[in-house]
N, C-alpha and C positions, 0 to 999 in steps of 0.2 A: 223289740226294743220299748221303753218308754218313752211318754214323751218329755218326761225329766233330766237335766243332766244331775251328776253329783255336786254336792254344794261344798265339797271342799277340793274338787282337782279339775272339776267345769267338765271333767270327758262323759261321755253317755253311759244312762244306765241300761241296763239289760233285766228282764224281769221274768220271775218264775213266781211261782203260785204264794210264796212267802216270803218275798223279799226282791230287792232291787238291789243290784252289783256293779260297780264301774269296773275299768280294767286293770285298775290298782289295788282292790280289796276290799273298797270300801264300801261296805254293806249296810242298808234300810231295812228294817221288817215293815210287811204289811202288815197292818192293823187287821182285826176280826171283822171290821166295820168294811176296810177295804183302802182305808186312804195310809199316806206313808209322812212320818215325818222327817221335814228335809230342814229343817232350819238348824243350825250347830248353836252348842251352847253359847259359845262366844259372843252370838249376833242378838241372844235373847233381850230383853230390855228389861224384864222382870222373870221372877219364877214361873210366874204365869202370865203371859203377856197376851193384851187383844181380849176380849169377853170372856166374861166367865161362865162357869157351865148356866148358874141362873141365868145368867143375863141370854144367854143362847138361847134356852129351852122359851125365856118369856118373849124375844124377837119372833121365834119358830111359829108357836103357838098364833100370835096376832097377826103373821104373813098367812100363816095357813086358810084364818079365816078370810082373805078374799078384800081386804081393807086396799091393798094396792093392786089390783089386779088387772086396773088399767093400765098401770105402768107395764108389769110385767107382760099385757098383749102388743105394747107398743114395743117393747123392748124384743121380745120374739118376733116383729115384724120387721126390725129395723134390721137386725141379724139374718133373717131369710132375705132379703133384700142385697144383703151388702155382700151374703157369701157365694162364692164364685167357684165354679170348678167341681170336679168330682171328687176332691177330698181338701175341703177347707179346714184349717185348725182355728179354733177358736178358746181365747184362753180369758177367764173372769178373775181381775186381780183383784183380790179382796173378797171372795167368794161368802165371806158369811155363812148362815147354816144352808147354805144352798140351793132356798128358794128357786129364784132367779135364774142359776145353772143350769136345776134338773131341768125346770120346767120348758129353758132354751134348748135343753140338748135331747130331749123329746121332740119337740118339734122339727129340729133341724136335723134329726136323723131320720126322722120319716120323712121329708124330703129327700136328704141327702144320706146315704144308707154310712159313705166311707168316711164321713165326716170325725174331727179329730178334737173333741173337748175337754178342757183340762180347767181346774180351778184350784186355788190357793188361798189361806189366810194364815194370819199370824195367830189366831184362835185356835188351840187345839178343841177344847169342847166342841166348836162350831166347824170345825171341819168333820168331826166324829159324825152329826148331825147329818152333815150334807153327805156323808158317804153312805147314809145308811138312805136315804133317799132315791139312790139311782145307783146303777151299775154302768151304764154309760158315760160316766165322765171321771177323767183320773184324776184326784184328789192330792193335795199334801199340803202340811204346813211348813209354809215357809213366808218369806218375808218381801214386799214388795221393792225393798230397796236393793235386794240380790235376788231376782229374779231366776230358782235352779232350773232354767232352761237356755237351749243352745239360740245364738245369732239368728235372727231373720227368721224363727220358726213357725211364727202364726201368721195368718189372714186378718185375724178380729183379734179386739184386746177389748175389753169391758170393764170399766171402772163407775160400779155403783156404790156412790156415797164411801168412798174408802181413799186413802191416802194417795197421794201425785206422787210419782216417780219416773218422771217425762224421759231422762238420760236411759232408763232401763226398758220403757215402753219403744223407744227409738230402737234399741238395742236388735228387740225379740220380734218385734214387727218386718215383715217381709217389704220389700218398696213396693210401693202404692196399697198395702195395707190399710185397716183402719181401727180409728180409737174413738170408740165410743163411752162418753163419760157423764153419766146421772147426775145431775146436784138439782136441790130446792131452789125451787123459782120464789121471786118475791113475796111471797102470800102463803106460802107454807105452811100448814099447819096455824093460821093465823086466830083462829077461835080459842085454841090451846095455849097459846102464847098471852091471849088476851086473857086466860084463866088465870095464868102464872104470874104475868108480870104488870105492872101498874100503866108502866106506858109501852104496850109494844112496840116491834120498830121490824121494817121489810127486811129479807134478805136483797143482797147487793146483786143484780143482774149484768151479767157482760162477758162478752166473747173475747173471753184471754187466748190471746195467740204465745203458741206454744214454739221453740225451738224445733225445726224437721218436720214439722206439720202446718197442712195448710186444714182450714177450717172451712167443712161443706157446707154443714145445715145445722140448725137450732130447731129440734122438733118438742113441742110442749104438750103437756098432760096436766089440764084443770079440771077437778071434779070436785062437789064436796060428796063426803059421806059420814054414815052417824056412827062413830065408837059407841059399841051398845051397851060397855060394862062397864064400870068403876076397875075392875083388872083389866082390862085391854084398852083401858085409857093410861094406865099407868105404868101398861107393856110398850105402849107408843112413846111417854114420857120419857123412858129407859133410853130408848132406842134413839134421841135426836141429842145434839150437841148440849141444849138444855139441863139436861140431867145434871152435869157436870156444873156447871154455870149457877146453876139458879137455888137461892138462899131456902133452908128449912123452913124458912117462912111462906115461900112461892112453892114450894112443892106441899104442903101443908094444906095449901088450898084446893089443889085438885081431889082431895079426897070427898068433897061436900059433893060431888059430881058423879052423875049413875050411869050417864052417860052424857055423850059430846058432838053436837054437828060442826065441822070442821071444814074447811077449804083443804083442797089436797092441790099441789101444784108443783110440778117436777120441769126441767129443762132437760134434755138428752141433746146434748151436743157432741157431732159426727166430725171427726179429725182423720185428714187423708194424710198416711207417711208419705215426705217429697222423697220423687226419686234421687 
């Protein structure tokens, strides 16, 4: 059986080499890369939702150079600490091009061979890249606001800079399961902001309460990194909300930089689902 359920009738999907199929005959092809498209047309907010092919490629190239490796290592450590039992199930909500998902899956599978890992994103180009990274993860194109999995299916949910859907997280997590949420800290990419804004601002830091969850811990990742090329600087810029909010004049300022030493600051919030 697939870890996913039918997005149309909500029943479980059985898996063969080429497709997923539910008991009511709804069928979803498995792509050559290995992912499945579970986002109904009436749930798509645009013709090509999420990151474009170019943005997915740019993000993938940037992450593969290791600029955010300290965050990855802390996430791997966190998931390994939280994963219990012989068959823990982990879901990456908004997996993007799979950098974090694939590496976490590798470490978790090495420790617990029967662990189940799935990841989904609304961007088909991103999920296509994610599926190429590993066959240890069941990837799908899907929406965080209507996650195509059964109630109480997962032990751990990951959200790395993706939209929130607390009601859905509560539904798909097991009782006592963990929700791991990564957000930028106050001075994240401060020097990048200083390059494009006349008056850079700090991000707001807070331990936000969410209904049905207890906040357990905040883990902090802080370091400086040198972005070594102008291409990498622009790729990083594309990965941030500033890309959509910055004026053309502000974006133009980045072109003069051939390298950039910047602060990197993440907060990893760990929540536990209340019983």
